[in-house]
N, C-alpha and C positions, 0 to 999 in steps of 0.2 A: 201839829198838836194844837188842840183847842180845848178850852175849859167847857165842861158840860155841867149844866145846872138844872135841877128839876123845878117845875113851876106849878105843880098841882096845889090845890087849896090846902092850907094847913088845917082849916077848920073842918073840912069834910074829907075823909081819907079816900073816897072814891075818885079815881082819876077823872077830871073834867066835870065832877058833880056840880061845882059852882056854876059852870058855864051852861050845863044842860037845863038848868032851871030858869034861864033867861030867854027872852025872844031872840031870834037870830041876830038882829042888828045890835042888840045890847050885849049878846054873848060875844060877838066879834069885837065890840069895843072893850069888853072886860078882858078878853084874850090879849088884845093889843096893849092894854094898860099893864097887864101882868108882865108881858115880854119886855116892855119899856122899863118897868121897875127893876126887873132882873138885870137888864143891860146897864141901867144907871148904877146899880149896886156893885156889880162885878166889873164893869168896864174899867174903872181906875186901877184894878188889880192885874189886868192882862196887858202884857207888853209884846211888842214885836222884837224878836231876838235875832241878832246876827252874830255868828261865830266866825273866827278867822283862822287862817293857817299861814305861818311864816314860810316864805320861800326865798329864792335868790334875789328876787326883785322886791322884797319886802312882804308885808302882810297882804293877803287877799281874802276875799270872802269864801268861806268853806261851806256855809249852810245858813239857812234862815228858817224861822218858824215862830212859834208863840211860846211865851212863858207866863206863868201866873204866880204872883207873889203869895207866899204862904206864911211869911212872918214880917214884922215891920223892919227888922234889921238886915234885910237884903236877900234872904233865902227865897228861891223861886223853883217851881216845878216845871219841867219841860219833858220832851220825849228824847230818848237816847239817839234816835235816828237823826234828830235835828242837829246834834252836836258831834255826830260821828265824823271823823276825819279832820277835826279842828285841832288847834294847838292848846285848847283849853281856855282861850280868851275870846272876848267879843264885847258887845254892848247891847243894852236893852233900851228901847224907846217906848215911853208910856204915852197914853192918849193926851196927857196935858202938855206934851212937848218935851218933857225932861228926858235927857239921855244919861245913862250911867254905864261905866265900864263894868264888865262882869268876868267872872272866872267859873269854869266848870268844876264844881266840888266833887262830883262823881257821876258816873253813868253806868247803867246796867242794861246791856243789850237784851238780856234774856227776859226782862220785864218791859223793855222799851221805855224806861223811866230815867230821867236825869235830874240832878239837883244842881242849880246854879246859885251864885251869890253875886248880887249887884252891889256896886259901891254906893250904897244908900242905907240910911238908918231910919227912914221915914216912909217906907212903902205902905200901901194899903193892902193888908192881907185878905185873901178870899176865905170865907168860912168854909171849912171842909165838912161835907156831908157824909152820908153812909150809903154806898151803892147797894148794900144788902137789903135796904128797905124799898128799893125801886120795884115797880111793877110794870108789866107790859101794858102799853097804852098811855102811860103817864106822860104828860107834856114835859118837854125839856127845851132848853135854850143852849145854843153853842156860840161861844164868843172867841174870836181869835184873829189871826192875821194871815189868811190864805193868800198865797202869791204876793205877799207883802202888803196887802190891803188891811192895815191895822184897824182894830175896832169893829170888825165885821160881825154882824149878829144874824143868826138864823134860828128858826124854831121848828120843832117837829115833835115826834113821839118816840118813846122807847119801843122799838119794833120787836125786840127779842132779848132775852137774858140767858145767861149760862152758856154762851158761845165759848169756844176754845180757839186760840190763835197760836199756831206754832211759831217759835222764834229760834234763831240760830246765832251763835257766836263762835266762830271758828269751828271746832269739832264738837262743841256742846249744843244740844238741842233741848228745848223746854216748851211747855204749853203755858201760855198766859190764860188763866182760868177766869170764868165768870165775866167774860168780855161783854160789854154793853153794845147792842146793835141799835142804831137809831137812824131815822131818815132825815134828821137835822144835818145840814151840809157841814157839818162839823167845822146857899152854901154849896161847892165844887164836888161833883160825884164821879167824874171821869176825865181822863186825858186822852184826846184823840191819838190813835196809834196807826190807823190805816184807812184808806178809802177803798172799799171792796167792790165798788161799781157805782153806776149812776144811781143817786138817791140812797146809797147804803154806806154808812160810816161805822167804824168800830172804835170803841174807846176802852182803855184800861181802867177798871173800876177803882174808886177810892174805897178800900175796905181794909180789914185787919192785916192781910198780907201786904198790901201796898204801903200801909203806914209803917210796917216793919222795915220794908225795903228803903223807904225814904229816910227813916231814922238811921239805918246803917250807912246810907250814902252820906248823910250829914256828918256822922261821927267818924266813919272810917274811909269814906271816899269810894267804897266798893261793897259788894255783897258777897259774903262767903256762903257757899253751898256744899253740902256733903254729896258724895258720889259713891255708888257701889258698883256700877258698871254692868247694868242689864238693860235690855230692851224688851218690851212686852206689851200686853194689852189685857183689858178686862175680860174675864171669863166667868160665867155663872157656875156655882157649885151644884152637883147633883142634889135633888130635893132631900134625900135621906141624910146625906152628909151635911147639908146646910142646916137642917133641923137639929142635928146632933151637936154642932159646934156653934150655932147661933150666928152664922155668917152666910150671906147669900152669894157672894162673889169674891174674887181675888184677882191678882195680877199674874197672868201666865207668862213665864220667862220664855221669850222667843230666842234670844241670843245672849250669851255671856261674853263680855269683852275680855280678850286674852290679857292676862297680867293684872286684872282689876281686883278690887277687894272681893267681889262676888266670886271670881274664879278661885282666889286663894281660899275662900270659905267652902268651896265645893258645890256651889249652886250649879244646876244643870238646866239646859233647855228642856222645857216641859214641866218644870217645877211650878207650882201654883202658890204664890205668896199670899197668905191670908192675914197675917198680923206682923207688925214690927214693934217690938217692945210693948206688946199688949194693945197697941193701937190698930184698929181695923184698917185693912188695905183693900178697899173695894174696887179701886181702879187706879190707873197710872197717876191721876191727879192727886189722889190721897197719898200715894207713896212719895210723890214729888214734894208735897207740902211738908212731909216729915223730914226731908233731907235738908234741914237747916244747919247753920254753922255749928250749933251746939253738938251735933253728932259726929263732927270730924274727929277721928282718932279714938272714938268711944265704941266699946263693944256693944253691938245691937243684936238682940235675939229675934230672928225671923221664924215665924211659925209657917210651915209650908206643907202642902199636900204633894206627895211624890208617889205617883202610881197608886193613889187611893189610900195611902198610909200617911198619917200625920207625923211630922218630925220637926225638930228645932235645929236651926243652923245659926251659928254665931258669926257675924260679919263685922269688920271694923271699917266704916266708911272713910274714904280719903277726901281731900278737898278737891272740888271740881276746878280744873285749871281755867284761868280767865281766857 
């Protein structure tokens, strides 16, 4: 896990515009100064995190990674895979040499995010940005503790946006959407989740969904999700039907899990889900986003295409098991 921060000019919205107007040597100096400024700003907020696991011979190290302070009173953001297998305890070491004990407040493997709380009330929080404003080609800086080397800084560009990364927790699977792809060796716009190859890193974005997940982890220690029990994929609607209902695609049901809410509601393989309680369902991600904790136990009306005929099916989502 590493903190990802954009470094394009605030005064000129075009990525790299400030640098392009300068001679090569001056542009390089300006680039270096900007990276240094970001490192100086965010460096004090990023800690090396070690989590432990208690065994017969006492506590031992269960995992290490990075964590970034998000509030002065000790809350930190990290990756779920960093704390997996721990007993929920550990310590954080900051660049100024301070060590604090910490506890894992909550972890969500399906988003690869974890919230920790360090035993400190005077941390320097990183300003949270908005990954939805990023653009391909924008310059970014990654700060973290790869292989235990704390305070490591690298810079690169946003290589791609809108990637999807599948995650799994026991029997549940989910897509992390709008993943940021950057060639950086991995205000805060993303949390590193995986290294996909040489020169290719993936980061969970800081966006509306992420903020909700972090909020739930802080308040409840876990994230509740609704579940109906179907697998499927996006499928375009025939042009005539699309024009008639104002939708261009839906989610085709490939399989219905036996004993699931979808099975109880009578959904079948081949059904095309177009809407859920009036919200468009254009792809699996759209359906997944709607499956929040508020829908658990609540009747939801699905508008589906079944053999060319539009019909409504009422389903009552259950809670996705952890």
